[in-house]
C-alpha positions as CSV (number, residue, x, y, z in Angstrom):
1,X,-8.3,-8.1,-19.0
2,X,-6.5,-5.4,-16.7
3,X,-5.9,-5.7,-13.2
4,X,-6.8,-3.5,-10.8
5,X,-6.9,-1.7,-7.0
6,X,-6.8,1.2,-4.7
7,X,-4.7,3.0,-2.5
8,X,-3.6,5.9,-0.5
9,X,-0.7,7.5,-2.4
10,X,1.9,7.9,-0.6
11,X,3.2,11.6,-2.9
12,X,1.3,13.6,-5.3
13,X,3.0,15.1,-8.2
14,X,2.2,18.7,-7.9
15,X,1.7,18.8,-4.6
16,X,5.3,17.8,-4.0
17,X,6.3,21.6,-2.1
18,X,3.0,21.1,0.5
19,X,3.7,17.6,1.2
20,X,7.1,17.8,3.0
21,X,6.9,15.3,5.4
22,X,6.0,12.3,2.6
23,X,9.9,13.1,1.4
24,X,10.8,12.4,5.0
25,X,8.5,9.1,5.1
26,X,9.7,8.2,1.8
27,X,14.1,9.1,2.8
28,X,13.4,7.0,5.8
29,X,11.9,3.8,4.3
30,X,14.5,4.0,1.3
31,X,17.1,4.3,3.7
32,X,15.7,1.5,5.6
33,X,15.9,-1.3,2.6
34,X,19.0,0.4,1.9
35,X,20.4,-0.8,5.3
36,X,17.9,-4.2,4.7
37,X,18.9,-5.2,1.0
38,X,21.9,-6.8,1.8
39,X,20.4,-9.3,4.5
40,X,18.4,-11.3,1.6
41,X,19.8,-10.2,-1.8
42,X,17.6,-12.9,-3.2
43,X,14.0,-11.1,-2.0
44,X,12.3,-9.2,-4.5
45,X,12.9,-5.7,-3.2
46,X,9.9,-3.3,-3.3
47,X,11.1,0.2,-5.2
48,X,10.5,2.5,-2.8
49,X,8.8,5.3,-5.1
50,X,6.3,2.1,-5.8
51,X,5.2,1.5,-2.3
52,X,1.5,2.0,-1.2
53,X,-1.1,1.2,0.9
54,X,-3.8,-0.5,-0.3
55,X,-7.4,0.1,0.7
56,X,-8.9,-3.0,-1.6
57,X,-7.3,-5.0,-4.4
58,X,-10.2,-5.5,-7.3
59,X,-7.9,-8.3,-9.3
60,X,-8.8,-8.5,-12.8
61,X,-11.4,-6.6,-14.3
62,X,-12.5,-5.7,-17.8
63,X,-11.8,-2.7,-19.4
64,X,-15.6,-2.1,-20.0
65,X,-16.2,-2.0,-15.8
66,X,-13.5,0.7,-15.1
67,X,-15.8,3.9,-15.3
68,X,-18.3,1.8,-13.8
69,X,-16.0,1.6,-10.8
70,X,-15.0,5.1,-10.8
71,X,-18.4,6.1,-11.0
72,X,-19.0,3.5,-8.0
73,X,-16.1,5.1,-5.4
74,X,-17.0,8.9,-6.6
75,X,-19.5,9.5,-3.8
76,X,-16.7,7.6,-1.3
77,X,-16.2,10.4,1.3
78,X,-13.8,10.8,4.6
79,X,-11.9,13.8,5.9
80,X,-7.7,13.7,5.7
81,X,-6.3,11.6,7.8
82,X,-2.9,11.0,9.8
83,X,-0.4,8.4,8.3
84,X,2.0,6.4,10.6
85,X,5.0,3.7,9.7
86,X,6.4,2.1,12.1
87,X,7.7,-0.9,13.0
88,X,8.2,-4.1,10.6
89,X,6.2,-7.4,10.4
90,X,6.0,-10.8,7.9
91,X,3.0,-12.6,6.4
92,X,1.8,-15.0,6.6
93,X,3.8,-15.0,9.9
94,X,7.2,-14.3,11.3
95,X,8.5,-18.1,11.0
96,X,7.2,-18.6,8.0
97,X,7.5,-15.1,6.1
98,X,7.8,-15.0,2.6
99,X,6.5,-11.5,3.0
100,X,8.1,-8.3,5.0
101,X,6.3,-5.6,5.4
102,X,6.1,-1.6,7.4
103,X,3.3,-1.7,9.7
104,X,0.4,1.3,8.7
105,X,-1.5,2.9,11.5
106,X,-4.1,5.1,10.4
107,X,-6.5,5.6,13.4
108,X,-9.9,4.5,12.9
109,X,-9.9,6.2,9.1
110,X,-8.1,4.1,7.3
111,X,-10.2,1.1,8.4
112,X,-13.3,2.8,7.8
113,X,-12.2,4.6,4.6
114,X,-11.3,0.7,3.0
115,X,-14.8,-0.9,4.8
116,X,-16.5,2.9,2.5
117,X,-14.8,1.6,-0.5
118,X,-15.4,-1.7,-0.2
119,X,-18.9,-0.9,0.4
120,X,-19.1,1.0,-3.0
121,X,-17.7,-1.6,-4.9
122,X,-20.3,-4.0,-3.3
123,X,-22.9,-2.2,-5.1
124,X,-21.5,-3.2,-8.2
125,X,-20.9,-7.1,-7.9
126,X,-17.4,-6.7,-6.6
127,X,-17.1,-9.2,-3.5
128,X,-16.8,-7.6,-0.1
129,X,-13.6,-8.5,1.3
130,X,-13.3,-11.8,3.2
131,X,-10.4,-11.3,5.7
132,X,-9.7,-8.6,8.0
133,X,-7.9,-4.7,6.7
134,X,-4.4,-5.0,7.7
135,X,-2.8,-2.0,6.3
136,X,0.9,-2.3,5.3
137,X,3.9,-1.3,3.3
138,X,5.1,-4.4,1.0
139,X,8.8,-4.4,1.4
140,X,10.3,-7.8,0.3
141,X,8.9,-11.0,-0.7
142,X,10.3,-14.6,-1.2
143,X,9.5,-16.9,-3.8
144,X,8.7,-20.4,-1.3
145,X,11.3,-19.7,1.1
146,X,10.8,-17.7,4.1
147,X,12.8,-14.6,4.3
148,X,15.1,-15.6,7.4
149,X,17.7,-13.8,7.3
150,X,15.3,-10.1,7.9
151,X,13.7,-12.0,10.7
152,X,16.7,-10.2,13.1
153,X,15.0,-7.0,12.4
154,X,12.2,-8.0,15.1
155,X,15.3,-8.3,17.9
156,X,15.9,-4.7,17.1
157,X,14.7,-1.2,17.8
158,X,11.6,-0.6,15.7
159,X,12.1,1.6,12.9
160,X,10.2,4.9,12.8
161,X,9.4,5.8,9.5
162,X,7.4,9.1,10.0
163,X,4.2,10.3,9.3
164,X,2.1,12.3,6.3
165,X,-1.5,13.1,5.8
166,X,-3.7,11.5,3.8
167,X,-5.4,13.6,1.7
168,X,-6.7,11.9,-1.4
169,X,-6.4,8.1,-2.7
170,X,-6.4,6.6,-6.5
171,X,-7.4,3.7,-8.5
172,X,-4.4,2.9,-10.2
173,X,-4.6,-0.3,-13.0
174,X,-1.1,-2.9,-11.9
175,X,0.8,-4.2,-15.0
176,X,3.3,-6.8,-13.7
177,X,6.6,-6.4,-15.5
178,X,9.7,-8.0,-14.9
179,X,11.3,-6.4,-11.8
180,X,7.8,-4.6,-10.7
181,X,4.8,-3.9,-11.6
182,X,3.8,-0.9,-13.3
183,X,1.3,1.1,-12.0
184,X,-0.9,3.2,-13.6
185,X,-2.7,6.6,-12.3
186,X,-6.7,6.3,-13.6
187,X,-9.0,8.0,-11.0
188,X,-7.6,10.9,-8.0
189,X,-10.3,10.7,-5.2
190,X,-10.3,13.5,-3.1
191,X,-10.0,13.3,1.2
192,X,-12.2,16.2,2.2
């Protein structure tokens, strides 16, 4: 079995010279992580190169279903759209925050894309999301204790990480490993 999910990728290999805004976003996020990591040294910090915006978490899937999922997603159409990265928050809430994240604003286009993906996969028997879509980039996770050390960040001026243009999304395989998951790109879907 494999674990799969969909993402709007923050950087596409082969398009680096065309995506300079992505480098700025990445550098600002990296600087933020470097600055706040000492506040919570026991947290599990995301690697900046692995940051992603999840459109849909699919979960464990048999290998035989991968092509069916790819085919179901092929008709999903959307235009390229800007995404803004700004501010920090916590899940499930500030007082009990076990996940620290960067806010993601893709206007109406990002939730619409997530909804289109959800509808396409529902047609092949993958359940729709029950919760409202809340796009974010996970920075850090804790085990059982809240990330209280990072709550002070909310008292500061909220960081602005910049914007980028989402021009594609990808189907990934996620393989949990020590030190963070390994992501393998399975299929690219272009946004028009």
